[in-house]
C-alpha positions in Angstrom: 3.6 57.0 -31.7 2.4 53.3 -30.2 3.6 49.7 -31.9 1.6 47.8 -33.5 2.0 45.1 -31.2 0.7 47.1 -28.3 -2.5 45.6 -27.1 -4.9 48.5 -27.8 -8.4 48.7 -29.2 -7.1 49.9 -32.5 -4.7 47.0 -33.1 -6.9 44.2 -32.1 -9.4 45.5 -34.3 -6.9 44.8 -37.1 -6.7 41.1 -36.5 -10.5 40.5 -37.8 -13.6 39.7 -36.6 -13.0 36.0 -37.5 -9.6 35.7 -35.6 -10.9 37.7 -32.6 -13.5 35.0 -32.0 -11.2 32.4 -32.6 -8.9 33.9 -30.0 -12.0 34.5 -27.8 -12.8 31.0 -27.8 -9.2 29.9 -27.3 -9.0 32.2 -24.3 -11.9 31.4 -22.5 -11.5 27.4 -22.6 -11.1 26.4 -19.2 -12.4 29.6 -17.9 -15.9 29.6 -16.7 -15.6 33.1 -15.5 -14.8 34.1 -19.2 -17.4 31.5 -20.9 -20.1 33.4 -18.4 -18.7 36.7 -20.0 -18.8 36.0 -23.3 -22.6 34.6 -22.9 -23.6 37.5 -21.4 -22.1 39.7 -24.2 -24.1 37.4 -26.7 -27.2 37.4 -24.7 -27.0 41.6 -25.0 -27.3 41.3 -28.7 -30.4 39.7 -28.6 -32.2 42.1 -26.0 -32.4 43.1 -22.3 -35.1 40.1 -21.6 -32.1 37.5 -22.9 -29.7 39.0 -20.4 -32.0 39.1 -17.5 -32.7 35.0 -17.8 -28.9 34.8 -17.9 -28.6 36.9 -14.9 -31.5 35.2 -13.5 -29.9 31.9 -14.0 -26.3 32.5 -12.8 -27.8 34.0 -9.6 -30.1 30.8 -8.5 -26.7 28.7 -9.6 -24.9 30.9 -7.0 -27.8 30.6 -4.4 -27.7 27.1 -4.9 -24.0 26.5 -4.3 -22.7 24.7 -1.3 -18.6 25.0 -1.3 -16.9 26.9 1.2 -15.4 29.9 -0.4 -11.9 29.9 0.4 -9.8 33.2 0.4 -8.2 32.6 -2.7 -11.5 32.5 -4.4 -13.1 35.8 -2.9 -11.8 37.5 -6.0 -13.0 35.5 -8.6 -16.4 35.1 -7.0 -16.6 38.7 -6.3 -15.8 39.6 -10.0 -18.6 36.9 -10.9 -21.3 39.0 -8.7 -20.0 42.4 -9.8 -20.4 41.2 -13.5 -24.2 40.2 -12.6 -25.1 43.4 -10.7 -23.3 45.5 -13.5 -25.5 43.7 -16.1 -28.6 44.2 -13.9 -27.8 48.4 -13.7 -26.4 49.0 -17.3 -28.4 46.8 -19.5 -31.8 45.8 -17.9 -32.4 49.0 -16.0 -32.2 50.8 -19.1 -34.7 49.0 -20.8 -37.1 47.2 -18.0 -36.5 48.9 -14.9 -39.3 46.8 -13.1 -37.4 43.4 -14.2 -34.4 45.2 -13.0 -35.5 45.5 -9.5 -36.9 41.9 -9.4 -33.0 41.1 -10.2 -31.5 43.2 -8.0 -33.5 42.0 -5.1 -32.8 38.7 -6.1 -29.0 40.0 -6.3 -29.2 41.0 -2.5 -30.7 37.5 -1.5 -27.6 35.5 -2.7 -25.8 37.4 0.0 -26.9 34.9 2.8 -25.5 32.0 0.5 -22.3 33.9 0.1 -21.5 34.9 3.8 -22.9 31.4 5.0 -19.9 29.8 2.8 -17.2 32.5 2.8 -14.6 31.9 5.8 -12.6 34.6 4.8 -14.5 37.7 6.5 -13.3 39.4 3.1 -14.9 43.1 3.2 -15.1 43.0 -0.7 -18.4 40.8 -1.1 -20.0 43.4 2.0 -19.2 46.6 -0.1 -20.7 44.6 -3.3 -23.8 44.2 -1.4 -23.9 47.7 0.0 -23.3 48.9 -3.7 -26.2 46.7 -4.5 -28.7 48.1 -1.8 -27.9 51.6 -3.5 -28.7 50.5 -7.2 -32.1 49.2 -5.7 -32.9 52.3 -4.3 -32.3 53.8 -7.5 -33.9 51.3 -9.5 -36.9 51.1 -7.3 -37.3 55.0 -8.0 -37.9 54.5 -11.8 -39.6 51.4 -11.7 -42.7 53.1 -10.0 -43.2 50.2 -7.2 -46.0 51.1 -4.8 -44.5 52.6 -1.7 -46.2 50.4 0.7 -45.0 47.2 -1.3 -41.4 48.6 -1.4 -41.8 49.0 2.6 -43.0 45.3 3.0 -40.2 44.2 1.1 -37.4 46.4 2.7 -38.9 45.4 6.0 -38.9 41.5 5.2 -35.1 41.6 4.4 -34.1 43.5 7.3 -35.2 40.9 9.5 -32.6 38.6 7.9 -29.8 40.9 7.9 -27.2 38.7 9.7 -24.3 40.1 7.8 -25.0 43.4 7.7 -25.8 43.2 3.9 -28.7 45.3 4.3 -27.3 48.0 6.3 -27.4 50.8 4.2 -30.8 49.9 2.5 -33.2 52.4 4.2 -31.0 55.2 3.7 -31.0 54.2 -0.3 -34.3 53.6 -0.5 -35.6 57.0 1.3 -36.4 58.9 -2.3 -38.3 55.5 -3.6 -40.2 55.2 -0.4 -41.0 59.1 0.2 -43.0 60.1 3.3 -45.6 57.5 3.0 -43.6 54.6 2.5 -41.3 55.8 5.2 -44.1 55.8 7.7 -45.4 52.3 6.7 -42.1 50.6 7.0 -41.7 52.4 10.8 -44.7 51.1 11.7 -44.0 47.9 10.4 -40.7 47.9 12.5 -42.4 49.4 15.5 -44.7 46.1 15.5 -41.6 44.1 15.3 -40.3 45.3 18.2 -43.2 45.3 20.2 -43.3 41.8 19.8 -39.5 41.2 20.5 -40.2 42.8 24.0 -43.3 40.9 24.6 -44.0 37.1 25.2 -42.1 35.1 22.8 -44.3 34.2 19.4 -44.7 30.8 18.2 -41.6 30.6 16.2 -39.9 31.6 19.4 -41.5 28.8 21.5 -40.5 26.7 19.2 -36.7 27.8 19.8 -37.6 27.4 23.6 -38.6 23.9 23.2 -35.0 22.7 22.1 -32.7 25.5 23.0 -33.8 26.6 26.3 -34.7 30.1 27.7 -31.1 31.4 27.1 -31.3 31.1 23.3 -34.5 32.4 23.1 -33.7 35.3 24.8 -30.8 35.9 22.5 -32.7 35.8 19.7 -35.2 38.2 21.0 -32.7 40.4 21.9 -31.1 40.0 18.3 -34.8 41.1 17.2 -34.7 44.4 19.1 -31.4 45.5 18.1 -32.2 44.9 14.4 -35.5 46.8 15.0 -34.1 49.7 16.8 -31.2 49.9 14.2 -33.6 50.3 11.5 -36.0 52.7 13.2 -32.8 54.7 13.9 -32.0 55.3 10.2 -35.7 56.2 9.5 -35.5 58.6 12.2 -32.5 60.1 10.4 -34.2 59.9 7.1 -36.9 61.9 9.0 -34.4 64.5 10.7 -36.1 63.2 13.9 -33.4 63.3 16.4 -35.9 63.1 19.3 -37.0 59.5 17.2 -33.0 58.3 17.1 -32.4 59.2 20.7 -35.8 57.2 21.5 -34.6 53.9 20.1 -31.3 54.3 22.4 -31.6 51.4 25.5 -31.1 53.3 28.5 -28.2 51.5 29.5 -26.3 52.8 26.8 -27.0 56.4 26.6 -23.5 56.6 29.2 -21.6 54.8 26.3 -19.0 57.4 25.0 -20.0 56.3 21.1 -23.8 56.4 21.5 -23.6 60.0 23.1 -21.6 61.0 20.2 -24.3 59.9 17.6 -26.8 61.7 19.7 -25.1 64.8 20.3 -24.2 65.0 16.1 -27.8 65.0 15.6 -28.8 67.4 18.8 -26.3 69.9 16.8 -27.8 69.6 13.3 -31.0 70.4 15.1 -29.8 73.3 16.6 -30.0 71.9 20.5 -26.4 72.2 21.5 -27.3 72.7 25.1 -28.8 69.1 25.2 -25.7 68.0 22.9 -23.3 68.9 25.5 -25.5 67.6 28.4 -25.3 64.5 26.6 -21.9 64.0 26.1 -21.0 65.5 29.6 -23.4 62.4 30.9 -21.4 59.3 29.9 -19.4 56.9 31.7 -15.9 58.7 32.9 -14.1 55.7 34.5 -12.3 54.7 31.3 -10.1 57.1 28.9 -12.7 58.8 26.7 -11.8 58.2 22.7 -10.7 61.4 20.7 -14.0 61.1 18.7 -15.9 61.9 21.9 -13.1 64.9 22.9 -13.8 66.3 19.6 -17.3 65.8 19.5 -17.6 67.9 23.0 -15.0 70.8 21.7 -17.2 71.1 18.9 -20.2 71.3 20.6 -18.8 74.0 22.9 -17.9 75.9 19.9 -21.5 75.7 18.7 -22.5 77.3 22.3 -20.4 80.1 21.4 -17.5 79.2 24.1 -14.7 79.3 21.6 -11.9 80.0 24.1 -13.0 77.2 26.4 -13.2 74.6 23.2 -9.7 75.7 22.4 -8.6 75.3 26.3 -9.9 71.8 26.0 -8.6 70.8 23.1 -5.2 71.9 24.6 -6.0 70.0 27.7 -6.7 66.5 25.7 -3.5 67.2 23.8 -1.6 67.3 26.9 -3.1 64.1 28.4 -2.8 62.2 25.1 0.0 63.7 23.2 -2.9 62.9 20.1 -1.8 64.9 17.1 -5.5 65.4 15.7 -6.4 67.5 18.6 -3.1 69.5 18.1 -4.1 70.0 14.5 -7.8 71.1 15.3 -6.3 73.8 18.1 -4.0 75.0 15.4 -6.6 75.5 12.7 -8.6 77.7 14.9 -5.7 79.9 15.9 -5.0 83.4 14.1 -1.9 83.4 11.4 1.5 83.2 13.1 -0.1 82.3 16.5 -0.1 78.6 14.9 3.4 78.7 14.8 4.2 79.8 18.3 1.7 77.2 19.7 3.6 74.6 17.6 6.8 74.7 19.2 5.2 75.1 22.4 3.4 71.5 21.8 7.0 70.3 20.7 8.6 71.7 23.8 5.7 69.9 25.8 6.1 66.5 23.9 9.6 66.5 24.8 9.1 66.5 28.4 6.1 64.2 28.3 6.7 61.2 30.7 6.1 58.3 28.1 9.1 59.0 25.6 7.4 56.3 23.5 4.2 58.3 23.1 6.2 61.2 22.4 8.1 59.4 19.9 4.9 58.4 18.2 3.5 61.9 18.2 6.9 63.3 16.5 6.7 60.6 13.6 2.8 60.9 12.9 3.2 64.9 13.2 5.6 64.2 11.1 8.7 66.2 12.9 11.8 64.2 12.1 14.2 66.6 13.7 12.2 66.5 16.6 11.9 63.1 16.9 16.0 63.0 16.3 16.5 65.4 19.5 14.1 63.3 21.4 15.8 59.7 20.8 19.4 61.6 21.7 18.2 63.3 25.0 16.6 60.3 26.1 18.0 57.2 24.5 18.4 55.2 28.1 14.6 55.1 28.0 13.9 53.4 24.8 12.3 50.1 24.8 13.9 47.7 21.9 10.8 45.5 22.5 8.7 47.9 20.7 9.5 47.2 17.2 6.0 48.4 15.5 7.5 51.8 17.0 11.1 51.7 16.6 11.5 50.1 13.3 9.2 53.3 11.4 11.2 55.7 13.8 14.6 54.0 12.5 13.4 54.4 8.7 12.3 57.8 9.0 15.1 58.8 10.8 18.1 57.2 8.9 18.4 59.8 6.0 19.0 63.0 7.7 19.4 61.7 11.2 21.8 58.7 10.9 22.9 59.1 14.8 19.4 59.1 16.3 18.2 56.6 13.5 21.6 54.1 14.9 20.4 55.0 18.5 16.9 53.4 17.8 18.1 50.7 15.9 20.6 49.6 18.6 17.6 49.6 21.6 16.2 47.1 19.3 19.6 44.8 19.0 20.2 45.4 22.6 16.4 43.8 23.5 16.9 40.8 21.4 20.5 40.2 22.8 19.9 41.2 26.4 17.0 38.9 26.9 17.9 36.3 24.9 15.2 36.4 22.3 16.3 34.1 19.5 13.5 34.7 17.3 14.6 38.4 17.0 18.0 37.3 16.1 17.4 37.7 12.5 16.2 40.7 12.8 18.7 42.4 15.3 21.9 41.1 12.9 19.8 43.0 9.9 19.4 46.1 12.5 23.6 46.0 13.0 24.3 46.0 9.4 21.9 48.9 9.1 24.3 50.4 11.8 27.4 49.7 9.8 25.9 51.3 6.6 24.9 54.6 8.6 28.4 54.9 10.7 30.3 56.6 7.8 27.3 59.2 7.7 27.9 60.3 11.6 30.6 62.9 11.7 30.3 62.7 15.9 28.7 59.6 17.9 28.4 62.1 21.1 27.7 60.2 24.1 27.1 57.1 21.9 29.9 54.7 21.2 31.3 54.7 17.7 30.3 52.0 15.7 33.4 49.4 16.2 33.4 50.0 19.7 29.7 49.1 19.7 30.4 46.2 18.0 33.2 45.1 20.2 31.2 45.5 23.3 28.3 43.6 22.1 30.8 40.7 21.5 32.0 41.0 25.0 28.5 40.7 26.2 27.0 38.1 23.9 30.1 36.5 22.0 28.3 33.1 22.9 25.1 33.7 21.6 26.2 31.8 18.3 22.5 31.9 17.0 23.1 35.4 16.2 26.7 35.9 15.1 25.9 33.4 12.6 23.5 35.4 10.8 26.5 38.2 10.1 27.9 37.9 7.1 
């Protein structure tokens, strides 16, 4: 049974309304956020129209603000935005969808002010405005706004999407826009794209007058890109793979990530042969990303070339030691065959030329016993400078494989002292202390020096590096 002093609704109710009111006034003193929340609750008692008035007033205040949003203010400001958004969705929309739509549109317009003033690049704001896009889609459907009017509004804001705040808007608006609304929006975007590709409009000429042709060209390309991205979203909404492809500039078709996006849509349309041609037509001068390789394997499977797809996955694994290729390969095998294949993969990894890539593979698989074997067999190849790899390796190995963990720690100690990296001495001293704590758990050091002998050798070679030894307690 909870104590009567436990903070919960039941215990607080026992204080009575008057005392709770006094406490809320006391707690909100000096806190603008708490005061705004209380005012919102009071407005709620007067009906949704009063809540709407409070929201509109607050959004206008946020839009007019000019102070820089430092990183430590992000959480509080975003909480304020979330309070306004939630009130629009839960209070106003339930009573007056049209008023709620106007408010959520005003809310989205605040994004420009927020991002312009923020120097934190915090993703929290972007997530909030993306959620507002989803809210706008839901509210628009219940508000019964005309599809042409809605398409015009969407088109207008998409022209000012500098921070990506409207990225999901088209997809979220599909139910409200319907077939006719999407076609109307598509027409507006096509016209906008054509204008950007033709002679600069008057507004562009003004830029040309003071900024030069280079700035004008940048602005035109920005418009073209924004229009093409929006038209791609419409193509997806209409399940039109050809329309999506048509919005890809010719020079981008050989880019792996663009080829993946196209092949995904062609596969959904049942056009696997075309998808494979697109994938195989990319620029192969650089190493292909994992996503492209897996897309190619999936396309081969869609064509019924399952064995070829598996052979390709294995080839990709051998080239990169990317565990995701191996996982997919194993999932496609019959029962028990996967165990044999996994053992084969481990054997291959042990002989991989780059010991660090092999170690990373065993760590992420995870296979700590295999990592310990690798470290013991190829300790001379370990590069202690790679602390981003060695530190987690030592942490994973220390419990059940203390000798391997010690070898990894010594590689980092050796690098710091051999290279005279004084900035790493503090870490090296900590690593040496960790080696000392691991030593009693090692029954046989094998080819490695016992701990005391290792320390004596360090003293012999680096005894004059007082910056390091002064850190040893």
